[in-house]
N, CA, C and O atoms as a GROMACS GRO file, in nm:
protein
  328
    1UNK      N    1   3.916   7.631  12.275
    1UNK     CA    2   3.956   7.642  12.397
    1UNK      C    3   4.029   7.486  12.420
    1UNK      O    4   3.984   7.380  12.376
    2UNK      N    5   4.145   7.502  12.494
    2UNK     CA    6   4.210   7.422  12.591
    2UNK      C    7   4.176   7.376  12.712
    2UNK      O    8   4.174   7.465  12.798
    3UNK      N    9   4.147   7.256  12.755
    3UNK     CA   10   4.098   7.266  12.886
    3UNK      C   11   4.269   7.206  12.955
    3UNK      O   12   4.364   7.141  12.910
    4UNK      N   13   4.236   7.270  13.084
    4UNK     CA   14   4.369   7.194  13.150
    4UNK      C   15   4.324   7.172  13.296
    4UNK      O   16   4.246   7.247  13.354
    5UNK      N   17   4.392   7.036  13.362
    5UNK     CA   18   4.312   6.979  13.478
    5UNK      C   19   4.432   6.996  13.613
    5UNK      O   20   4.552   7.016  13.592
    6UNK      N   21   4.374   6.984  13.748
    6UNK     CA   22   4.498   6.944  13.791
    6UNK      C   23   4.438   6.820  13.918
    6UNK      O   24   4.343   6.844  13.992
    7UNK      N   25   4.509   6.700  13.921
    7UNK     CA   26   4.466   6.617  14.006
    7UNK      C   27   4.535   6.578  14.125
    7UNK      O   28   4.652   6.566  14.090
    8UNK      N   29   4.526   6.554  14.235
    8UNK     CA   30   4.591   6.540  14.390
    8UNK      C   31   4.540   6.348  14.387
    8UNK      O   32   4.436   6.296  14.349
    9UNK      N   33   4.675   6.284  14.450
    9UNK     CA   34   4.620   6.194  14.452
    9UNK      C   35   4.681   6.101  14.366
    9UNK      O   36   4.676   5.986  14.408
   10UNK      N   37   4.755   6.122  14.225
   10UNK     CA   38   4.848   6.062  14.202
   10UNK      C   39   4.948   6.003  14.228
   10UNK      O   40   5.023   6.081  14.286
   11UNK      N   41   5.006   5.880  14.214
   11UNK     CA   42   4.914   5.758  14.113
   11UNK      C   43   4.771   5.694  14.162
   11UNK      O   44   4.740   5.594  14.099
   12UNK      N   45   4.700   5.726  14.242
   12UNK     CA   46   4.607   5.634  14.313
   12UNK      C   47   4.536   5.586  14.193
   12UNK      O   48   4.546   5.623  14.076
   13UNK      N   49   4.458   5.491  14.251
   13UNK     CA   50   4.339   5.446  14.197
   13UNK      C   51   4.266   5.526  14.129
   13UNK      O   52   4.259   5.531  14.007
   14UNK      N   53   4.188   5.618  14.238
   14UNK     CA   54   4.084   5.742  14.170
   14UNK      C   55   4.108   5.846  14.084
   14UNK      O   56   4.023   5.905  14.017
   15UNK      N   57   4.250   5.870  14.088
   15UNK     CA   58   4.280   5.994  14.002
   15UNK      C   59   4.316   5.919  13.849
   15UNK      O   60   4.297   5.974  13.740
   16UNK      N   61   4.359   5.817  13.864
   16UNK     CA   62   4.393   5.727  13.762
   16UNK      C   63   4.212   5.718  13.629
   16UNK      O   64   4.176   5.745  13.514
   17UNK      N   65   4.174   5.676  13.725
   17UNK     CA   66   4.068   5.652  13.656
   17UNK      C   67   3.977   5.773  13.629
   17UNK      O   68   3.875   5.753  13.563
   18UNK      N   69   4.002   5.883  13.667
   18UNK     CA   70   3.920   6.004  13.657
   18UNK      C   71   4.004   6.069  13.561
   18UNK      O   72   3.943   6.159  13.502
   19UNK      N   73   4.131   6.053  13.525
   19UNK     CA   74   4.232   6.055  13.420
   19UNK      C   75   4.189   6.026  13.264
   19UNK      O   76   4.166   6.100  13.169
   20UNK      N   77   4.188   5.878  13.284
   20UNK     CA   78   4.140   5.802  13.174
   20UNK      C   79   4.014   5.840  13.130
   20UNK      O   80   4.002   5.868  13.010
   21UNK      N   81   3.913   5.848  13.208
   21UNK     CA   82   3.792   5.904  13.175
   21UNK      C   83   3.778   6.054  13.098
   21UNK      O   84   3.721   6.084  12.992
   22UNK      N   85   3.843   6.124  13.183
   22UNK     CA   86   3.867   6.284  13.067
   22UNK      C   87   3.969   6.264  12.941
   22UNK      O   88   3.961   6.352  12.856
   23UNK      N   89   4.052   6.171  12.920
   23UNK     CA   90   4.097   6.104  12.802
   23UNK      C   91   4.020   6.039  12.692
   23UNK      O   92   4.054   6.033  12.574
   24UNK      N   93   3.914   5.993  12.745
   24UNK     CA   94   3.865   5.926  12.643
   24UNK      C   95   3.715   6.060  12.598
   24UNK      O   96   3.654   6.069  12.491
   25UNK      N   97   3.697   6.146  12.729
   25UNK     CA   98   3.562   6.246  12.676
   25UNK      C   99   3.610   6.371  12.661
   25UNK      O  100   3.528   6.426  12.588
   26UNK      N  101   3.728   6.477  12.698
   26UNK     CA  102   3.752   6.519  12.617
   26UNK      C  103   3.865   6.576  12.539
   26UNK      O  104   3.980   6.588  12.581
   27UNK      N  105   3.817   6.611  12.415
   27UNK     CA  106   3.874   6.624  12.343
   27UNK      C  107   3.961   6.742  12.338
   27UNK      O  108   4.071   6.730  12.284
   28UNK      N  109   3.926   6.853  12.385
   28UNK     CA  110   4.006   6.969  12.395
   28UNK      C  111   4.103   6.983  12.537
   28UNK      O  112   4.136   7.090  12.589
   29UNK      N  113   4.133   6.869  12.577
   29UNK     CA  114   4.243   6.829  12.713
   29UNK      C  115   4.384   6.872  12.688
   29UNK      O  116   4.442   6.794  12.613
   30UNK      N  117   4.436   6.946  12.718
   30UNK     CA  118   4.547   6.993  12.658
   30UNK      C  119   4.660   6.952  12.795
   30UNK      O  120   4.756   6.892  12.746
   31UNK      N  121   4.674   6.965  12.938
   31UNK     CA  122   4.735   7.009  13.015
   31UNK      C  123   4.686   6.933  13.129
   31UNK      O  124   4.576   6.953  13.182
   32UNK      N  125   4.789   6.825  13.174
   32UNK     CA  126   4.699   6.793  13.300
   32UNK      C  127   4.855   6.798  13.412
   32UNK      O  128   4.965   6.745  13.398
   33UNK      N  129   4.808   6.872  13.504
   33UNK     CA  130   4.885   6.893  13.672
   33UNK      C  131   4.858   6.788  13.732
   33UNK      O  132   4.742   6.752  13.752
   34UNK      N  133   5.014   6.689  13.791
   34UNK     CA  134   4.971   6.595  13.888
   34UNK      C  135   5.033   6.634  14.027
   34UNK      O  136   5.156   6.633  14.035
   35UNK      N  137   4.987   6.655  14.095
   35UNK     CA  138   5.043   6.687  14.240
   35UNK      C  139   5.059   6.554  14.303
   35UNK      O  140   4.963   6.484  14.333
   36UNK      N  141   5.202   6.516  14.326
   36UNK     CA  142   5.241   6.405  14.408
   36UNK      C  143   5.316   6.382  14.467
   36UNK      O  144   5.426   6.417  14.426
   37UNK      N  145   5.310   6.322  14.576
   37UNK     CA  146   5.386   6.292  14.698
   37UNK      C  147   5.558   6.266  14.663
   37UNK      O  148   5.598   6.178  14.586
   38UNK      N  149   5.632   6.347  14.724
   38UNK     CA  150   5.776   6.294  14.713
   38UNK      C  151   5.794   6.172  14.703
   38UNK      O  152   5.888   6.147  14.629
   39UNK      N  153   5.731   6.059  14.757
   39UNK     CA  154   5.773   5.929  14.768
   39UNK      C  155   5.706   5.830  14.704
   39UNK      O  156   5.726   5.709  14.714
   40UNK      N  157   5.584   5.916  14.602
   40UNK     CA  158   5.548   5.828  14.516
   40UNK      C  159   5.614   5.880  14.347
   40UNK      O  160   5.577   5.833  14.239
   41UNK      N  161   5.694   5.961  14.363
   41UNK     CA  162   5.762   6.024  14.252
   41UNK      C  163   5.787   5.887  14.141
   41UNK      O  164   5.739   5.891  14.027
   42UNK      N  165   5.864   5.774  14.186
   42UNK     CA  166   5.908   5.710  14.075
   42UNK      C  167   5.718   5.626  14.021
   42UNK      O  168   5.676   5.596  13.909
   43UNK      N  169   5.660   5.616  14.141
   43UNK     CA  170   5.593   5.552  14.087
   43UNK      C  171   5.464   5.593  13.972
   43UNK      O  172   5.407   5.523  13.888
   44UNK      N  173   5.451   5.727  14.008
   44UNK     CA  174   5.406   5.834  13.936
   44UNK      C  175   5.478   5.848  13.810
   44UNK      O  176   5.403   5.877  13.716
   45UNK      N  177   5.602   5.837  13.779
   45UNK     CA  178   5.641   5.847  13.653
   45UNK      C  179   5.611   5.733  13.601
   45UNK      O  180   5.547   5.742  13.497
   46UNK      N  181   5.629   5.651  13.630
   46UNK     CA  182   5.600   5.508  13.574
   46UNK      C  183   5.439   5.472  13.527
   46UNK      O  184   5.399   5.398  13.438
   47UNK      N  185   5.373   5.546  13.615
   47UNK     CA  186   5.196   5.532  13.564
   47UNK      C  187   5.164   5.648  13.457
   47UNK      O  188   5.072   5.625  13.378
   48UNK      N  189   5.237   5.779  13.448
   48UNK     CA  190   5.238   5.850  13.310
   48UNK      C  191   5.299   5.805  13.191
   48UNK      O  192   5.266   5.842  13.078
   49UNK      N  193   5.390   5.722  13.220
   49UNK     CA  194   5.411   5.647  13.075
   49UNK      C  195   5.321   5.542  13.067
   49UNK      O  196   5.337   5.485  12.959
   50UNK      N  197   5.248   5.500  13.122
   50UNK     CA  198   5.189   5.406  13.083
   50UNK      C  199   5.034   5.457  13.064
   50UNK      O  200   4.940   5.389  13.024
   51UNK      N  201   5.033   5.589  13.100
   51UNK     CA  202   4.896   5.664  13.048
   51UNK      C  203   4.932   5.679  12.910
   51UNK      O  204   4.892   5.606  12.819
   52UNK      N  205   5.006   5.775  12.899
   52UNK     CA  206   5.092   5.807  12.781
   52UNK      C  207   5.070   5.725  12.626
   52UNK      O  208   5.036   5.765  12.515
   53UNK      N  209   5.120   5.554  12.695
   53UNK     CA  210   5.107   5.430  12.593
   53UNK      C  211   4.951   5.426  12.566
   53UNK      O  212   4.936   5.372  12.456
   54UNK      N  213   4.853   5.454  12.609
   54UNK     CA  214   4.745   5.437  12.573
   54UNK      C  215   4.709   5.544  12.500
   54UNK      O  216   4.650   5.546  12.392
   55UNK      N  217   4.739   5.614  12.551
   55UNK     CA  218   4.691   5.774  12.430
   55UNK      C  219   4.675   5.772  12.320
   55UNK      O  220   4.598   5.860  12.281
   56UNK      N  221   4.729   5.680  12.213
   56UNK     CA  222   4.709   5.683  12.082
   56UNK      C  223   4.737   5.759  11.997
   56UNK      O  224   4.673   5.770  11.892
   57UNK      N  225   4.847   5.831  12.029
   57UNK     CA  226   4.877   5.961  11.935
   57UNK      C  227   4.803   6.083  11.986
   57UNK      O  228   4.788   6.178  11.910
   58UNK      N  229   4.758   6.084  12.106
   58UNK     CA  230   4.660   6.209  12.144
   58UNK      C  231   4.767   6.296  12.249
   58UNK      O  232   4.821   6.250  12.350
   59UNK      N  233   4.776   6.401  12.207
   59UNK     CA  234   4.899   6.499  12.244
   59UNK      C  235   4.832   6.599  12.388
   59UNK      O  236   4.792   6.715  12.383
   60UNK      N  237   4.838   6.497  12.525
   60UNK     CA  238   4.809   6.565  12.640
   60UNK      C  239   4.996   6.550  12.708
   60UNK      O  240   5.082   6.461  12.705
   61UNK      N  241   4.986   6.685  12.762
   61UNK     CA  242   5.115   6.700  12.870
   61UNK      C  243   5.072   6.667  12.980
   61UNK      O  244   4.955   6.675  13.020
   62UNK      N  245   5.192   6.617  13.053
   62UNK     CA  246   5.151   6.578  13.185
   62UNK      C  247   5.267   6.639  13.250
   62UNK      O  248   5.379   6.630  13.201
   63UNK      N  249   5.237   6.717  13.387
   63UNK     CA  250   5.336   6.824  13.467
   63UNK      C  251   5.331   6.725  13.592
   63UNK      O  252   5.217   6.716  13.638
   64UNK      N  253   5.402   6.668  13.641
   64UNK     CA  254   5.403   6.653  13.760
   64UNK      C  255   5.476   6.758  13.890
   64UNK      O  256   5.584   6.814  13.871
   65UNK      N  257   5.419   6.770  13.986
   65UNK     CA  258   5.428   6.870  14.063
   65UNK      C  259   5.446   6.843  14.206
   65UNK      O  260   5.354   6.851  14.288
   66UNK      N  261   5.574   6.808  14.235
   66UNK     CA  262   5.584   6.744  14.404
   66UNK      C  263   5.539   6.789  14.498
   66UNK      O  264   5.597   6.898  14.510
   67UNK      N  265   5.463   6.776  14.585
   67UNK     CA  266   5.366   6.846  14.713
   67UNK      C  267   5.290   6.746  14.804
   67UNK      O  268   5.306   6.624  14.797
   68UNK      N  269   5.201   6.812  14.893
   68UNK     CA  270   5.158   6.763  14.961
   68UNK      C  271   5.049   6.821  15.029
   68UNK      O  272   5.070   6.889  15.129
   69UNK      N  273   4.910   6.798  14.975
   69UNK     CA  274   4.766   6.872  15.022
   69UNK      C  275   4.795   6.898  15.186
   69UNK      O  276   4.798   7.017  15.219
   70UNK      N  277   4.812   6.819  15.267
   70UNK     CA  278   4.840   6.857  15.359
   70UNK      C  279   4.934   6.935  15.444
   70UNK      O  280   4.940   6.938  15.567
   71UNK      N  281   5.007   6.997  15.357
   71UNK     CA  282   5.121   7.121  15.419
   71UNK      C  283   5.062   7.246  15.358
   71UNK      O  284   4.999   7.250  15.253
   72UNK      N  285   5.093   7.360  15.448
   72UNK     CA  286   5.102   7.500  15.376
   72UNK      C  287   5.137   7.500  15.231
   72UNK      O  288   5.215   7.411  15.195
   73UNK      N  289   5.082   7.601  15.123
   73UNK     CA  290   5.108   7.617  15.009
   73UNK      C  291   5.152   7.493  14.927
   73UNK      O  292   5.223   7.487  14.827
   74UNK      N  293   5.088   7.391  15.000
   74UNK     CA  294   5.077   7.220  14.959
   74UNK      C  295   5.234   7.194  14.912
   74UNK      O  296   5.261   7.146  14.802
   75UNK      N  297   5.341   7.236  15.015
   75UNK     CA  298   5.458   7.187  15.022
   75UNK      C  299   5.546   7.222  14.883
   75UNK      O  300   5.666   7.203  14.865
   76UNK      N  301   5.474   7.264  14.815
   76UNK     CA  302   5.536   7.342  14.663
   76UNK      C  303   5.685   7.433  14.721
   76UNK      O  304   5.716   7.489  14.826
   77UNK      N  305   5.739   7.413  14.612
   77UNK     CA  306   5.882   7.507  14.616
   77UNK      C  307   5.807   7.667  14.576
   77UNK      O  308   5.715   7.682  14.495
   78UNK      N  309   5.862   7.760  14.645
   78UNK     CA  310   5.808   7.888  14.627
   78UNK      C  311   5.830   7.936  14.483
   78UNK      O  312   5.742   8.009  14.438
   79UNK      N  313   5.932   7.907  14.405
   79UNK     CA  314   5.954   7.889  14.301
   79UNK      C  315   5.880   7.866  14.178
   79UNK      O  316   5.873   7.921  14.068
   80UNK      N  317   5.831   7.770  14.233
   80UNK     CA  318   5.708   7.684  14.136
   80UNK      C  319   5.564   7.773  14.148
   80UNK      O  320   5.475   7.774  14.063
   81UNK      N  321   5.562   7.826  14.238
   81UNK     CA  322   5.420   7.924  14.306
   81UNK      C  323   5.424   8.058  14.236
   81UNK      O  324   5.317   8.106  14.197
   82UNK      N  325   5.528   8.118  14.218
   82UNK     CA  326   5.556   8.231  14.167
   82UNK      C  327   5.563   8.265  14.053
   82UNK      O  328   5.592   8.382  14.026
   0.00000   0.00000   0.00000
């Protein structure tokens, strides 16, 4: 069985640390969704690359979703929700 996770607050320190710990502990981890504020997109892309470089060959898919937890429907475009 594959595990899928969703993190908010990426690329913040706490979410980064939690992701790194999951990568160390969860062999069934398959995909991680990352809710990222629009103004954090470039920083998040760089952080994803940094994490991928540390994976040592493990296959984990990172999918960045631009949104905001303070907005209705996370301010995610309708096309992504439906």
